[in-house]
C-alpha positions in Angstrom: 113.9 75.2 76.9 110.2 73.5 76.2 109.3 73.3 80.0 106.2 74.4 81.7 106.2 74.9 85.5 103.2 75.3 87.5 103.4 77.5 90.5 100.6 76.7 93.0 99.8 79.5 95.2 97.2 82.1 96.5 96.0 84.6 94.6 97.9 87.8 93.3 95.3 89.9 95.1 95.4 88.0 98.3 97.5 89.8 101.1 100.3 87.8 102.7 103.7 86.7 102.6 103.5 83.8 100.1 102.0 85.9 97.4 104.4 88.7 97.8 107.3 86.1 97.2 105.6 84.6 94.2 105.2 88.1 92.8 108.9 88.8 93.3 109.8 85.5 91.5 107.5 86.5 88.8 109.4 89.8 88.2 112.6 87.9 87.3 113.9 85.8 84.3 113.1 82.7 85.9 109.1 83.4 85.2 109.9 83.4 81.2 112.9 80.9 81.2 110.9 78.2 82.9 107.4 79.2 81.4 105.7 79.5 84.7 102.3 79.6 85.3 100.4 80.7 88.2 97.9 78.6 89.4 95.7 80.7 92.0 94.1 78.5 94.9 93.1 80.7 97.6 91.6 84.2 97.9 91.0 86.0 101.3 87.4 86.5 100.8 84.1 85.1 102.3 83.7 81.4 102.7 81.6 80.9 99.8 83.9 82.6 97.5 87.2 80.8 99.0 85.2 77.4 98.2 84.5 78.7 94.6 87.7 80.2 94.0 89.2 76.7 95.1 87.5 74.6 93.0 88.1 77.0 89.9 91.9 76.9 90.9 92.1 72.9 91.0 90.0 72.8 87.5 92.6 75.2 85.9 95.4 72.8 87.5 94.0 69.8 85.9 93.9 71.6 82.6 97.6 72.5 82.4 98.9 69.5 84.5 99.3 67.1 81.8 101.2 69.7 79.7 103.6 70.7 82.7 107.0 69.0 83.9 107.4 70.7 87.3 104.7 71.4 90.0 105.8 74.3 92.5 103.5 74.2 95.7 103.7 77.0 98.2 102.2 76.1 101.5 102.4 76.9 105.2 99.9 75.8 107.9 97.8 73.0 108.5 94.6 74.3 106.7 97.0 75.2 103.8 98.5 71.8 104.0 95.2 70.0 103.7 94.4 72.2 100.4 97.6 71.7 98.8 98.0 68.0 99.5 95.1 67.3 97.0 97.5 69.2 94.3 100.5 67.3 95.3 98.4 63.9 95.2 97.0 64.7 91.8 100.5 65.7 90.4 101.9 62.4 91.8 99.1 60.5 89.8 100.3 61.9 86.5 103.7 61.4 87.6 105.2 64.9 87.8 108.1 66.2 89.7 107.1 68.2 92.5 108.5 71.0 94.9 107.2 71.8 98.0 107.8 75.4 99.2 107.4 75.5 102.9 106.6 78.7 104.5 105.4 77.9 108.1 105.9 80.5 111.0 105.9 77.8 113.6 107.1 74.0 114.1 104.7 73.7 116.8 101.7 74.4 114.4 102.8 72.3 111.6 105.7 69.8 111.6 105.7 69.1 115.4 101.9 69.5 115.9 98.9 67.4 115.6 99.2 67.1 111.9 102.7 65.9 112.0 101.9 62.8 110.0 100.3 64.9 107.3 103.5 67.0 106.8 105.4 63.6 106.9 103.5 61.9 104.1 103.6 64.9 102.1 107.3 65.3 102.3 108.0 61.9 101.6 106.1 61.8 98.2 108.1 64.9 96.7 111.1 65.5 95.2 112.4 68.6 96.6 111.6 70.6 99.6 112.3 74.3 99.8 112.7 76.0 103.2 113.4 79.7 104.0 116.4 79.5 106.2 118.9 77.3 108.0 116.6 77.3 111.0 114.1 75.8 109.1 116.3 73.1 107.4 117.3 72.2 111.0 113.7 72.1 112.2 112.8 69.7 109.3 115.8 67.4 109.9 114.9 67.1 113.7 111.5 66.2 112.7 112.1 64.1 109.7 115.8 63.0 109.7 115.5 61.1 106.2 115.0 64.3 104.6 118.5 65.5 104.0 118.8 64.9 100.4 115.7 66.7 99.4 115.9 70.1 101.3 117.1 73.5 99.7 117.2 76.7 101.3 116.0 79.7 99.5 115.4 83.0 101.2 112.7 85.2 100.5 113.9 88.2 98.4 113.8 91.9 99.3 111.5 93.4 96.7 112.5 95.9 94.1 111.9 99.3 95.3 113.0 103.2 95.0 114.3 104.7 97.9 112.8 108.4 97.4 115.2 110.6 98.9 112.8 113.5 98.2 110.4 112.3 100.6 110.9 114.1 104.3 112.0 111.5 106.8 109.3 111.7 109.9 109.8 111.0 113.4 107.9 107.5 112.9 108.3 104.0 114.0 106.8 101.6 111.5 105.3 98.5 112.1 103.8 96.8 108.9 101.8 93.5 108.8 98.7 91.9 110.5 98.0 93.1 113.8 97.8 90.0 115.9 99.2 88.3 118.8 101.8 86.2 117.2 103.7 89.2 115.8 103.5 91.4 119.1 101.9 94.5 118.2 100.5 94.9 121.7 104.3 94.6 123.1 105.1 97.3 120.6 102.5 99.6 122.2 103.2 98.7 125.6 106.9 99.2 125.1 106.4 102.6 123.5 104.2 103.8 126.2 107.4 103.4 128.6 109.2 106.0 126.5 106.7 108.4 124.7 106.4 110.7 127.6 109.9 112.0 126.8 109.7 111.7 122.9 106.6 113.6 122.3 107.6 114.0 118.7 107.5 110.4 118.1 104.7 108.5 116.8 104.0 104.7 116.4 102.4 104.1 112.8 100.7 100.8 112.2 100.3 99.8 108.5 98.1 96.7 108.6 94.7 94.8 109.3 93.8 92.7 112.1 93.2 93.6 115.8 92.9 97.2 114.9 90.1 98.1 117.6 92.0 96.4 120.5 95.1 98.0 119.4 93.3 101.4 119.6 91.9 100.5 123.2 95.0 99.6 124.3 96.7 102.9 123.2 93.7 104.6 124.8 94.4 102.9 128.1 98.1 103.8 128.1 97.2 107.3 127.5 99.3 107.3 124.2 96.7 107.5 121.7 97.7 111.1 120.3 101.3 109.4 119.2 99.8 106.3 117.7 98.5 106.0 114.0 96.5 103.2 112.3 96.7 103.3 108.4 95.2 99.8 107.6 96.5 97.7 105.1 98.5 99.7 102.7 100.1 99.0 99.1 101.3 100.5 96.2 102.1 104.0 96.3 101.0 104.3 100.0 103.2 101.6 101.2 106.2 103.4 99.1 105.1 106.7 101.1 104.8 105.2 104.3 108.2 103.3 104.2 109.9 106.1 102.6 108.9 108.5 105.3 109.4 106.4 108.2 112.7 106.4 110.4 112.6 103.1 112.3 111.1 99.9 111.5 109.8 97.6 114.5 108.5 94.0 114.4 108.3 92.3 117.5 107.0 88.8 116.5 107.0 85.6 118.6 106.9 83.2 115.5 107.9 83.7 111.6 109.0 81.8 108.6 111.0 84.8 107.3 108.8 88.0 107.6 108.3 90.0 104.5 108.1 93.1 106.4 111.7 93.0 107.7 112.5 92.3 104.1 110.7 95.1 103.1 112.3 97.3 105.5 115.9 96.2 104.6 114.8 97.2 101.0 113.9 100.7 101.9 117.0 101.0 104.0 115.4 101.4 107.6 117.2 100.5 110.8 115.3 97.4 112.2 114.2 96.5 115.6 113.2 92.6 115.8 113.2 89.4 117.6 115.7 86.4 116.5 112.7 84.1 115.3 112.4 82.1 112.3 115.0 82.5 109.8 116.1 86.0 111.1 118.9 84.8 113.3 120.6 83.5 110.0 121.1 87.4 109.5 120.8 89.2 112.5 124.1 90.8 114.5 122.8 93.0 117.4 124.0 96.7 117.0 125.8 95.7 113.8 122.6 95.3 111.3 119.7 95.4 113.9 118.8 95.8 117.3 117.5 92.4 118.6 115.4 91.6 121.8 113.8 88.4 122.9 109.9 88.1 122.2 107.9 89.4 124.8 110.7 91.4 126.4 108.8 94.7 126.8 111.4 96.6 129.0 114.2 95.5 126.6 112.1 96.6 123.6 111.7 100.1 125.1 115.3 100.5 125.8 116.0 99.6 122.1 113.4 102.1 121.0 114.7 105.0 123.0 118.3 104.2 122.2 117.7 104.2 118.5 115.3 107.2 118.8 118.1 109.3 120.4 121.1 108.3 118.6 121.2 109.4 114.9 124.6 108.0 114.2 123.2 104.4 115.2 120.1 104.8 113.0 122.5 105.8 110.1 124.6 102.8 110.9 121.8 100.3 110.9 120.1 102.0 108.0 123.4 101.2 105.7 123.5 97.7 107.1 119.9 97.2 105.7 120.7 98.5 102.3 123.6 96.3 102.2 121.8 93.3 103.2 118.8 94.0 100.6 121.4 94.6 97.8 123.5 91.3 98.6 122.5 88.4 100.5 118.5 89.4 99.7 119.2 90.7 96.3 116.2 89.6 94.1 118.5 88.6 91.2 120.5 86.4 93.5 117.6 84.7 94.7 116.2 84.0 91.3 119.5 82.4 90.3 119.4 80.1 93.6 116.1 79.3 92.3 117.2 78.5 88.7 119.5 75.9 90.3 116.7 74.3 92.1 114.6 74.0 89.2 117.5 72.8 86.8 118.4 70.1 89.5 115.0 68.9 89.6 114.6 69.0 85.8 117.7 66.8 85.2 117.0 64.0 88.0 
């Protein structure tokens, strides 16, 4: 098939969910079948390097654009939308077919926010919109009812990993991702402080960058600092090690698109405690494949933590459910097949 697809996304070296998703797609047959080319447009460095990187990315994009058929643009919040709108408008000047892959974590900050008109204009110009779940399809149609024939749901895939059974399981409750208010790290610390005194052999382990000093201060204030560990951002072998050795995963977010950290936890077969935000309600069933609580309900989170810590059978049940989810609904080959169908549809239109 003599086709080229330009995939416009952050740098492969940038930390974050979009990069993880594109890397997952890159690892499948899709990449070679459709002759995909990754156009890097953003890097999480200094302001000067961000500007320089964006200019280089745009120049690279202009070089390959005339020889490409489809432009697949990944974007999320309003700053990302402003940047990617330049690529979208240029693509349409060259009469290219465009897919917008929408990774927002909150309707209020994007399609229902102050820049709603920017998103509306972008969506009106393009050929297909990819969203991360049924929830996000519903949100888009509430804001823009005329988009119904453009929207496709494509779940983020679970990564390909190896569960290392030789690594001893430790009494770790793992949080992976940026430590910020939106992801609820402080709620997790406060909830754990309610039960830490009777579970002295258990520890909270934070794997991520962000508000680490604030988190340390809170742990000290609540007198549980000896049971809280901060690893910073982890990747590669270190990430494998901490996921393989943890016994519970918890992400108490307030807003998400579809969190890659939960997908990672499912892939490693970890029992999950989380909130019904973003696309997660498509999948979550309390006590069947996760323990679920409402965002901000610290008392309920503490109960769920204590329950899972002290119920080995429940941990095993949820662990098996996680493995089943990762091998079926979010299997990377299944997601690749769905993306293949989207590309084929837009190519033939």
